[in-house]
N, C-alpha and C positions, 0 to 999 in steps of 0.2 A: 504494500500500500504506500502511496506517496504521502497522502495527508490523512492524519488520524485525529478526529475530534472526539474527545472522551468526556462525557458527563459535564459539559460546559453549561454553567449558569451565569446570568448577568442581569442585575436589576438596574433599569434606567427609568427613574421616576416611578410611575405606577405600572410600568411594563416589566414582565419577568421572562427572560429567556431561561427555560427550565429544563435542565438535565439533558442537553442536546448531545447526541452521539451519532457519528457516521464516519465512513471511510471513503476516500477518493483514490482511485488507482492512477498510477502514472500514465499520462497520455489520454486519460478518460475525459469525455464531455459529460459532466455531471450537472444536473439541474436541481434547483430547489424551487418547488412549486407551492403556492399557497395564496390565500386571499390577502388583500391589503391589510396591514396591521398584524400579520402573523409572526413577524420577527425576522423575515428573510434578510433584510439589509443589515440588521444587527449581527446576524451570523456572519455575513461577509466581512463586515468591519471588524469583528472580533478575530477572524482568521487573519486579516490584514494587519492587526495590531493596533487599530484605532481605539478599540475598547479592550481593557484587561478583564478577563473573567473573574467573577467572585469565587468560582469553584470550577474544577475540571482542568483538563490539559489539552494542548494542541501540539502535535508533533509532525515533523516532516522526515520521512525515511528513518524513523526511530529517534531523531533528534528533537528534544523538547524545545519548542519555540514560544511557549506560552507567554514568557515575559521578555522576549527579545524586542529590540527597537524595530518599529515598522520599516525603517530604511535599510535594515540589515536582512530582512526576510526575503528579498527579491520576489515580492508578490505585487503584481500590478492590478489596479482597480480601474474599471471604466464605468462611470455613473451614467444614468439615463439622460442627464443634461450635458454630458460630455466634458464640461469644465475646461474648455479650451481657453487659451489666453488671447483675448480679443486684440491686443496690441502687437501680437507676434504673427508673422506669416505662417502659413501651413508648414513650410520647411523648418522654421524655428520652433514651432510647436512640437513637431515630431522629434526633433533633436534635443529638446529641452532636458530630458532626463540624462542623456549622455553628457551634456555640458555640466550638469550638476555633479557628475562622476569624474569631471576633469579629463574626459577623453579628448584626444588630439582632434583639432578642427577638421583636418583632412579625412580622418577616419569617420568623424560624425557625418560629413558630407556624403561619403560613400555609403554609409549605413542608411541615411535618410533616402537616398536615391533607390537603394535596394528595397527598402520597405515601401516606398511610394509605388514602385513597380509591382510589388506583390499585391497591393491593395488597389491598383489601377487609379492612382491619384497623382501621378507624376505631373500631369498638366495643371494641377492645383497648387503646386509648391510655392508660387509667388503670390498667391492670394491670401486674404485675411478671413478668419472664421465667419465674420458677419456677412460675407458675400456668398456663403455656401448653403446648400440645401441641407435638410436634416440628415439624409443618407450620406452626403459628402462629409458632414461634420463627424458622423459616426465612424467613417473610415479613417479620418484623421486621428480621432481618439484611439482607435484600435492600433493604428501605426505607432502612435506615441507610446502605447503600452508595450507592444510586441518588440519594439526596437531594443528594449532592455533585456530581451530574452528571459522573461520571468519564468520561475519554476511553476507558478500558478497564475493564471489570468482570471480575475474575478469580474464578472459582468453583471451590473445591477440594472436589470430590466432595460437593456440597451435598445430595444425596439419599441418601447412604450409610446414614444411620441410620433411614430411613423404610421402612415395610413396602411390599409390592407395590402395593396399592391407592393409598396415599398418593404413592408414586413416580409413578404414572401421572397423578394429579391435579397434582402439582408440575411434571411435564413440560409439561402443557398451560398451567400458570400461567407458567412460564418462557418458553414460546413466545409467549404473549400479551404479557407484559411487554416482550420483545425487539421484538416487532412495533410496540408502541405507542411505545417510547422510542427505538428505532433505535440503542441503545448497542452498541458493539463488545464482544463477550463471548468470553472464553476460559474454557472449562470443562474440568476434568479428570475422568475417570471410568474405571472398568474394566468398565462395562456397555455392550455394543454397542447395546442397546435405546435408551439415551439418545441415541446418535449418530444413529440413524435418525429419532428423533422430533424432534431439535432442530438438528443440525449442518448447516451449509452445506458445510464441509470438515472433515477429521479428520487428525490426525497420530498414527501408531502408534509408541509408544516401547517399547524393551526394553533393559535393562542400560545405561541412561544415554545411549542414542543414539536418534535418529529413524530408524525403519526405512522408513516409507512415509508420504507425504502425498497426499491426494486427496479427491474427493467420496466420501461413504459408499458409494454403489453401486459405485464403482471399486475401493475397498479390499475390499469384501465379495466382489465377483465376480471381481476380478483381483488377488489378493494378490501382493505382490512376492516373498515367500519363504515357506518352510514355517512359520516362526514366526507370521507374520501369518495364514496360512491356518488354523493351529490355534487361534490366539487368537480369531478371529472366529467360530469354531464350524463350519467346513466339516467335514462328516461323513466325507469320504473323502480320505485322502492316500495315493496309490497310486504306489509306486516302480516304475520300469521303464526300458526303453531304447527311444528313439523313432527312427523312420526316416521319411523323407518318402515320401508316396504321393500324387503329384499335388499338389493344393492342401491336402491333409490330412496328418496324421501318424498312423502306426500304432505303438502303444506295446505292446511285449511286457512283460507284467507279471512282476515277480519273484515267482514263486509255484511251487507244485508243479504240474508239467506246463507246458504252453504256453497262455497266455491272452493274447489281443490285444484292445486297445480302440482306437477311432478318435477322434481329437481334431481340432478346427479349429485347427491349429498348423503352423508350419514348423520346429519344434524338431527337433534331432537329438542323439543320444547319451543319456547318463544324465539322467533327468528325474524329477520328482515331479508326477503328475497330480492335480489337485484337482477334486472333484466334490461339489456340495452334495447332502446326503441328500434334500432336497425335490425334486431333479431326477430321482430314480430312480423309475420306474413299475414297480410289482410286479403281476404277473398269473399266473394258473394255466396259461395257454397263451401261446404266442408272440404278442406284441402287434403288431397290424397298424398300422404307422406309417412315417414317413420316417426315423425315428431309425436311425442306423447301428450302434448298440450294442444287442445283445440277448443276454444271457448266462443260461444255465440254471444253477440252483443250488439249494441246500437251506437252509431257515431254520434257523439255529443258536441264535438268541436273540431274544426279544421283550421289550423294555424299556419299560415305561410312562413317559411323559414329559409329565405334565399331560394335555392334551386329545389328545395324539398318542402314537404308539407307535414307538419305534426298532426297526426290523427289521434284524437282522444276518443276512446271507446268505453262505454259502460258495459263491462262484462261481469257485473255483480260487484265490481270494484273498478276504479278508474285505471285503464290500461292505455299506454301511449305507444303508438307505432310511428315510424318515420318512413314516408314514401316519397318517391319522386312525383313531380307534378304530372308527368305522363301517366304514371300508374294510377293516380287519383282520377285522372280524366278517363282512362280506360275502364276503371271500375265504376264510374259515374257516382263517385262518393259525394254525399251531401249530408247535412245535418239530418239525423233520424234514419239514415240508411241502416239496414240490417246487414251485419257482416259476421265473419268468423275470423278470429285471431289465433294463429297457429305459431307455436315456438317449441324448440327442442328442450328436453330436460337438461341437456348439457349447457344450454345458454343461460340457465338460471343459477346464479351464484348465491349461496346462502350464508348469511352473517348471523351468528348467535346474538341475541339481544344483549348479553353481558359484554359484547365487544362494541357496544354503542350502536 
């Protein structure tokens, strides 16, 4: 492991970073995901040495750096507002850190040109930050950080101020830079799209604690608790009582009347079943398949969501499906349409209630 964060706690005013632990591997693109106010930036600033932990340790390749000066850690931070020096040219901004290290002027010039070429901003070297677009400023900030060859690059929501199209371009750019440099990166975000596009692994934070750490697919498909399930956008959180039925679980849903769904689980007792809206197949007649769940219901709401439509079905309990506009048109769906909702037992992930 490159970076090891062990039981780190830090109180800042009324906020408590509480017993945070995780590892980051050498060369890994690691993301910290969570809502605003979860403590993501405080974690980054504690790793950088801006905050000293009240408890716990931070180490790099076995070396304890908990109390070392920030300038000696060789850890670079890029904030969401980029923090460029308005009175310096792009070239001077990029080379600033090397000048602070008293590097030879000729060597600085060569390094700046090399980094500008890597980030495709060579044509901007003579300009000032105030004349640049948000995407251009971000590239300059990245160049200024990477020129120092940091052992860890910390990115504090670097795409937060960008529009959707620019965010997509910058995801590709960050992926390319990471691939070329092999730098260990820790990025914080509250957009799960960033995670799937870039992350090797992800930690989910809430209220100053780490809730779950894993590969993006693991966190998305097998959330540890209902907070994670809701935060990553799972469409259905279904409360019920589970009992074993052979290798499966039958879940009686808390609803009007008796509705039972089947899950690939050995859970028993009070549970929350999670089901991605994309995994629900909607049809006008019972759908012939091996799926164990097929519920009759009535469409209560059709909510446009970009190129898709969220279909809310009363199946004895509210059930959400996500369909393309074309599919909705072909099925002639409208409010009060009678439909069938089909989904596999393996698509249902079960969370015991004592896991929140």
